[in-house]
N, C-alpha and C positions, 0 to 999 in steps of 0.2 A: 473418730471412728463413724462409720456409716450409720444412718438412721436405722433403728431396730425394726426389722421386717420379718418377724418370725413366722414360721409356717403354722397355720391354724387350719381347723376343719373347713372353714368358710373359704379361705383363699385356695385350699387344696381342691375343693369342690369346683371352683372356677377353673383351676388348672387342668383338671381332668374332664372338664365339660359335662358335669353331672347336673342334672335338673332338679333333684330332690335331695332331702335330708335322709333318705332311707338308710344309707350306709354311713351316717356320721359317726357312730360308735366304732365302726371298723376303721374308718379313716383315722380317728384319734388313736386307736391302737397301733396303727401302722405308722403314724407320725412319731409316737413315743418309741416304738421299736427302732425306727431309722435313726433318731436322734441318740439313743442309747448305743446303737451299733457304732456310730461315728465316735462318740465319747470313748467307748472301749478301745477303738483303734487308735486314738489319739492320747488321751489322758483323763481318766475319771475323776482326778482331783480338781479339774477345772470345771467350774459351775456351767450349767446349760446356758444360762443367760449370757455368759461371756462368748460362747460359740455362736449364739444367735445374732451377735453383731456382724457376722461375716456373711456377705451375700452368697459366697461359694458354699458355706455350711448349709445355708437354707435351700440352696439349689440341689445340693446332694441329698438332703432330706426329701425334697420333692421328687427327685429322680428314683429314689429307693421306694418311695410310697407308690408312685406311678407303677414301676416294675412289679412290685408285689401285689398291688390292687388288681392289675389286668391279668396276672399269672396265678391268681388263687386256684388252687386245685390242680395246678399243672406244674408246680415247682419241683416236684420229684422227677419229672420228665425233662426239665430244663438241662441243657448242656452247660450253662453258666449259672453260678449262684448269684452273682451280682452283675449289674450292667457295667461295661468297661468305663463309661463316663463317670460312674459313681466312684470307682477306685481312683480314677484320675483326679477328681475333685478332692476326695479325702486325702490323698497323698499330697495334694497341692496345698492344703491348709495345715497338715499335720505340724510341721516345724514352725510355721508362722504363728499358729495359735499358742503353741507351748512357749515359744520365745516371747511373744507379746505379753502373755499372762505373767511370765516370770519377771519381765521388765517392770510391769505395773506393780508387782508386788515385792520388788527388791530382791528377787532370787535368781538363781540360775535355773534353766529348763531342767525338768526332772524326766527320768525315763519312764515310759508308760507301764 
């Protein structure tokens, strides 16, 4: 598996080109929300650390944090609830994560 490069407030600030720590708590909340949203869409029985091994998972988290960070206060007026690329990434890892987790644990994949 690839080297663990989970999303942190620090690398999210770099991704968003933010120069201060002023929104660090907001970013952590958005990171947590995005990670939980993906786990809800795939399988809550799989530990977060397992998901974080996948670059596509981490990019989906960054995409969702970016979307919600820059659209705060305007989400009610948005025509889309999620960026299309976010859906694409989540759907792309859904079966892979479940299959590989089941294989590592000697089980068959479970339904979410």
